C-alpha positions as CSV (number, residue, x, y, z in Angstrom):
1,M,7.2,22.8,2.7
2,A,4.1,20.6,2.6
3,T,3.5,21.4,-1.0
4,L,7.1,20.6,-1.9
5,I,6.9,17.2,-0.1
6,K,3.6,16.3,-1.8
7,N,5.0,17.2,-5.3
8,Y,8.2,15.3,-4.7
9,I,6.4,12.1,-3.6
10,F,3.8,12.4,-6.4
11,L,6.4,12.9,-9.1
12,K,8.6,10.1,-7.8
13,F,5.7,7.7,-7.5
14,L,4.5,8.7,-11.0
15,F,7.9,8.1,-12.5
16,L,8.2,4.7,-10.8
17,S,4.7,3.6,-11.7
18,I,5.1,4.5,-15.4
19,F,8.5,2.8,-15.5
20,L,7.3,-0.3,-13.8
21,C,4.1,-0.6,-15.8
22,F,5.5,-0.7,-19.3
23,N,4.0,-4.1,-19.8
24,T,1.9,-5.8,-22.4
25,Y,-1.6,-4.4,-22.6
26,S,-4.7,-6.5,-22.8
27,K,-8.4,-6.0,-22.7
28,A,-8.8,-9.2,-20.7
29,Q,-10.1,-9.1,-17.2
30,G,-8.1,-10.1,-14.1
31,P,-7.3,-13.8,-13.2
32,Q,-10.3,-16.0,-12.4
33,V,-8.1,-18.3,-10.4
34,G,-6.2,-16.9,-7.5
35,P,-2.4,-16.7,-7.7
36,F,-2.1,-18.1,-4.1
37,E,-3.7,-21.0,-2.3
38,N,-5.5,-18.7,0.1
39,S,-6.5,-16.1,-2.5
40,V,-10.0,-14.7,-2.3
41,F,-11.7,-12.5,-4.9
42,V,-14.7,-10.5,-3.7
43,E,-16.7,-7.7,-5.3
44,V,-17.1,-4.6,-3.1
45,D,-18.9,-1.5,-4.5
46,G,-18.4,-2.8,-8.0
47,M,-14.7,-3.4,-7.5
48,Q,-13.1,-6.8,-7.6
49,I,-10.7,-7.0,-4.6
50,H,-8.1,-9.7,-4.2
51,Y,-7.1,-10.5,-0.6
52,R,-5.4,-13.3,1.3
53,Y,-6.5,-14.7,4.7
54,W,-4.6,-16.6,7.2
55,A,-5.8,-18.0,10.5
56,D,-4.4,-20.7,12.8
57,S,-7.2,-23.3,13.1
58,L,-6.2,-23.9,16.8
59,H,-7.1,-20.4,17.8
60,N,-10.6,-19.3,18.6
61,D,-12.7,-16.6,16.9
62,T,-12.1,-14.0,19.6
63,L,-8.4,-13.4,18.6
64,P,-7.5,-10.1,17.0
65,F,-7.2,-9.3,13.3
66,V,-4.4,-7.6,11.5
67,L,-4.8,-5.9,8.1
68,L,-1.7,-5.5,5.9
69,V,-1.8,-2.9,3.1
70,H,1.1,-2.7,0.7
71,G,2.8,0.2,-1.0
72,M,2.8,1.4,-4.6
73,G,3.8,-1.2,-7.2
74,A,3.6,-4.0,-4.7
75,S,1.1,-6.7,-3.6
76,T,0.3,-9.1,-0.8
77,Y,3.6,-10.8,-1.6
78,S,5.4,-7.9,0.2
79,W,4.4,-9.3,3.6
80,R,5.7,-12.9,3.0
81,Y,8.2,-12.7,5.9
82,N,5.7,-11.4,8.4
83,I,2.7,-13.6,8.2
84,Q,3.8,-16.6,10.1
85,V,5.2,-14.6,13.0
86,L,1.8,-12.9,13.4
87,L,0.0,-16.2,13.2
88,D,2.3,-17.8,15.8
89,A,1.5,-14.8,18.1
90,G,-2.2,-15.5,17.9
91,Y,-3.4,-13.0,15.2
92,K,-5.6,-13.6,12.2
93,V,-4.1,-11.9,9.2
94,V,-5.6,-10.3,6.1
95,A,-3.4,-8.9,3.3
96,V,-5.1,-7.0,0.5
97,D,-4.1,-5.8,-3.0
98,V,-4.7,-2.1,-3.4
99,P,-6.5,-1.4,-6.7
100,P,-5.1,-1.1,-9.3
101,Y,-2.1,-3.1,-8.1
102,G,-1.4,-6.9,-7.7
103,Y,-4.5,-8.9,-8.6
104,S,-7.2,-6.4,-7.7
105,D,-9.4,-4.4,-10.0
106,K,-7.9,-2.1,-12.6
107,N,-11.2,-0.1,-13.0
108,T,-10.2,3.3,-14.6
109,S,-13.3,5.1,-13.3
110,F,-12.6,4.6,-9.6
111,N,-11.6,7.7,-7.7
112,H,-8.3,6.7,-6.0
113,T,-8.2,9.0,-3.0
114,S,-7.0,7.6,0.3
115,R,-10.5,8.2,1.6
116,N,-12.2,6.1,-1.2
117,R,-9.6,3.3,-0.7
118,A,-10.2,3.5,3.0
119,L,-13.9,3.2,2.6
120,L,-13.5,0.3,0.2
121,F,-11.4,-1.6,2.6
122,W,-13.7,-1.0,5.6
123,R,-16.5,-2.4,3.6
124,L,-14.3,-5.4,2.8
125,L,-13.4,-5.9,6.4
126,E,-17.1,-5.7,7.4
127,R,-17.6,-8.8,5.3
128,I,-14.6,-10.6,6.8
129,N,-15.4,-9.8,10.5
130,N,-17.7,-7.0,11.5
131,H,-17.5,-7.7,15.3
132,T,-13.8,-7.0,15.9
133,K,-11.4,-4.1,16.2
134,W,-8.6,-4.2,13.7
135,H,-4.8,-3.6,13.9
136,L,-4.0,-1.7,10.6
137,V,-0.5,-2.0,9.0
138,G,0.3,0.1,6.0
139,H,3.5,0.5,4.0
140,S,4.5,3.6,2.0
141,M,1.3,4.5,0.0
142,G,-0.5,2.0,2.2
143,G,0.4,4.1,5.2
144,G,-1.8,7.0,4.0
145,I,-4.6,4.5,3.4
146,V,-4.6,3.0,6.9
147,Q,-4.2,6.5,8.4
148,Y,-7.4,7.5,6.7
149,M,-9.1,4.2,7.7
150,A,-8.3,5.0,11.4
151,M,-9.7,8.5,11.0
152,L,-12.8,7.3,9.4
153,E,-13.5,4.5,11.9
154,P,-11.6,5.1,15.1
155,L,-13.9,2.8,17.1
156,K,-13.1,-0.1,14.8
157,T,-9.3,0.5,14.9
158,E,-7.2,-1.0,17.7
159,S,-3.9,0.4,16.6
160,V,-1.9,1.4,13.5
161,V,1.6,0.4,12.3
162,F,3.1,2.7,9.7
163,V,6.0,1.4,7.6
164,D,8.0,4.0,5.8
165,P,4.7,5.7,5.2
166,A,3.6,8.5,2.8
167,L,1.6,10.2,5.5
168,I,-1.4,12.4,5.0
169,G,-1.1,16.1,6.1
170,L,-3.8,18.5,5.0
171,I,-5.8,17.3,2.1
172,E,-7.6,20.1,0.1
173,N,-10.0,19.9,-2.7
174,K,-7.7,21.5,-5.3
175,Q,-6.0,20.6,-8.5
176,R,-2.4,19.3,-8.4
177,D,0.2,20.6,-10.8
178,M,0.3,17.3,-12.9
179,D,-3.5,16.8,-13.0
180,A,-3.9,18.6,-16.4
181,L,-1.2,16.5,-18.0
182,L,-2.6,13.3,-16.6
183,K,-6.0,14.1,-18.0
184,F,-4.6,15.1,-21.4
185,Q,-5.8,12.2,-23.7
186,P,-2.8,12.4,-26.1
187,F,-0.4,12.0,-23.2
188,L,-2.4,9.0,-21.8
189,K,-2.6,7.4,-25.3
190,L,1.2,7.8,-25.6
191,I,1.8,6.1,-22.3
192,N,-0.5,3.3,-23.2
193,A,1.1,2.9,-26.6
194,V,4.5,2.6,-25.0
195,G,3.0,0.1,-22.5
196,E,1.5,-2.0,-25.3
197,H,4.8,-2.4,-27.1
198,Y,7.3,-2.5,-24.3
199,L,7.5,-5.7,-22.2
200,I,8.8,-4.9,-18.7
201,K,11.9,-6.9,-18.1
202,P,12.9,-8.7,-14.8
203,Q,16.2,-6.8,-14.8
204,N,14.3,-3.5,-14.6
205,V,12.2,-4.7,-11.7
206,S,15.4,-5.9,-10.1
207,K,17.0,-2.4,-10.3
208,L,13.9,-0.7,-8.8
209,L,13.7,-3.3,-6.0
210,A,17.4,-2.8,-5.3
211,S,16.8,1.0,-5.0
212,A,13.9,0.4,-2.6
213,Y,15.6,-2.4,-0.6
214,G,19.2,-1.0,-0.5
215,I,20.4,-4.5,-1.4
216,T,20.1,-6.7,-4.5
217,P,16.9,-8.8,-4.5
218,D,16.9,-12.5,-5.2
219,M,15.5,-13.8,-8.4
220,A,12.4,-15.4,-6.8
221,T,11.4,-11.9,-5.4
222,V,12.0,-10.3,-8.8
223,Q,9.8,-12.9,-10.5
224,E,6.9,-12.4,-8.1
225,Y,6.9,-8.6,-8.4
226,H,7.2,-8.9,-12.1
227,K,4.3,-11.3,-12.3
228,A,2.0,-9.0,-10.3
229,L,3.1,-6.0,-12.3
230,T,2.3,-7.6,-15.7
231,Q,-1.3,-8.4,-15.0
232,P,-3.7,-7.2,-17.7
233,E,-4.8,-3.6,-17.7
234,T,-2.1,-2.5,-15.2
235,V,-0.9,0.4,-17.3
236,N,-4.4,1.9,-17.6
237,G,-5.1,1.2,-14.0
238,I,-2.1,2.9,-12.6
239,I,-2.2,5.9,-14.9
240,S,-5.9,6.4,-14.0
241,S,-5.1,6.1,-10.3
242,F,-3.2,9.4,-10.7
243,S,-5.4,11.2,-13.2
244,N,-8.6,10.1,-11.4
245,T,-7.8,11.2,-7.8
246,I,-10.1,14.0,-6.8
247,N,-10.4,14.9,-3.2
248,E,-13.9,15.9,-2.2
249,E,-13.4,17.3,1.3
250,F,-10.9,18.9,3.6
251,I,-9.3,16.7,6.2
252,D,-6.4,17.5,8.6
253,S,-4.2,14.8,10.1
254,I,-4.9,16.2,13.6
255,E,-8.0,14.0,13.5
256,F,-5.8,11.0,13.8
257,K,-5.8,9.9,17.5
258,T,-5.1,6.2,17.3
259,P,-2.1,4.6,19.1
260,A,0.5,4.0,16.5
261,I,4.2,3.5,15.6
262,A,6.0,4.5,12.4
263,I,8.8,2.1,11.5
264,W,11.4,3.6,9.2
265,G,14.5,2.3,7.5
266,S,17.4,4.7,8.3
267,K,18.5,4.5,4.6
268,D,15.1,4.9,3.0
269,R,15.6,7.0,-0.1
270,W,12.0,6.8,-1.4
271,V,10.1,8.3,1.5
272,P,12.9,9.4,3.9
273,Y,12.1,9.9,7.6
274,N,13.2,13.5,7.5
275,M,10.8,14.2,4.7
276,M,7.8,13.0,6.8
277,K,8.9,14.8,10.0
278,P,6.5,17.8,9.4
279,Y,3.6,15.3,9.2
280,L,4.7,13.4,12.2
281,K,4.6,16.6,14.3
282,K,0.9,16.6,13.7
283,L,0.5,13.1,14.9
284,P,1.3,13.1,18.6
285,T,0.0,9.5,19.1
286,V,2.6,8.1,16.7
287,T,6.0,7.0,17.9
288,P,8.8,6.7,15.3
289,V,11.1,3.6,15.4
290,I,14.2,3.5,13.2
291,I,15.7,0.3,11.8
292,N,19.4,0.9,11.1
293,N,20.7,0.2,7.6
294,A,17.3,-0.7,6.3
295,G,15.9,0.9,3.1
296,H,12.3,1.6,2.1
297,C,11.0,-2.0,2.8
298,P,12.2,-3.2,6.2
299,M,9.5,-5.8,6.5
300,E,11.2,-7.6,3.5
301,T,14.9,-6.8,4.0
302,H,15.1,-6.8,7.9
303,P,12.2,-9.1,8.9
304,T,13.8,-10.2,12.2
305,E,14.0,-6.6,13.5
306,F,10.7,-5.6,11.9
307,N,8.8,-8.5,13.3
308,A,10.2,-8.0,16.8
309,I,9.1,-4.3,16.8
310,I,5.6,-4.9,15.5
311,L,4.9,-7.8,17.8
312,D,6.1,-5.8,20.8
313,F,3.8,-2.9,19.8
314,L,0.8,-5.1,19.2
315,K,1.3,-6.8,22.5
316,N,2.4,-3.9,24.8
317,G,1.5,-0.8,22.8
318,K,5.1,0.3,22.5
């Protein structure tokens, strides 16, 4: 069952990533000027990380921090409807672009395991504030990352909010079924060649967002997703994130002991709640919360319900 789930998620994410990333290819590096007014670029362990930071100047330095980690194919833009609510409630907020997505590094030599991404983000957070415990929020692929972050640094983690997460079960150091293909150079050259000559169109992004949302996205949303997905080197970066993911140790999710909730859209077709139930059974500290009629991205499509749930949890632990 676990193997079936892993293969399903992997194949679906692979298909979506390749489809999304048929963009123009360039040898140029990422943007030197941030795409947002509060964009920050910082080098961590040789990787250029793009993040955004929000803080109400009226609040003091003792108030808690929230880290927001997006899902596959997304960026910090995914949290646009949740930032102000968190600020108004007295939290400082950091949203990060997960390499190789958004405006972060597309380095093809980085080993994109959840563990390595988790370590990378803890080193980033140490630079931002090394004297606080963090509330970690992760959507989809980002759910697995914040799960690993909490297991690596439980004393630095106040709580975790999973959002339609691709949870970690038992990670073993073994080859996946698709690894050989993804390391096959002619295959990678073919994918890159397609990417070089096929410009991703906004209507294709719109269709995929509609599948994830369960509703038709507005044009402004499509344009922002399209903009982030057409950054230079995105094709190479995403393909390498699959082909260069090598787990170096065993880890079982039973090590996760942090208070947490898992918010799910009842109509999520990408990472359905029923698919993740076997993993949730191994996580007794996680309480599932369902948002009716929401799809895979409730923080975007149902922000009122989502924000009420997350604020209640952060404040009351439920």
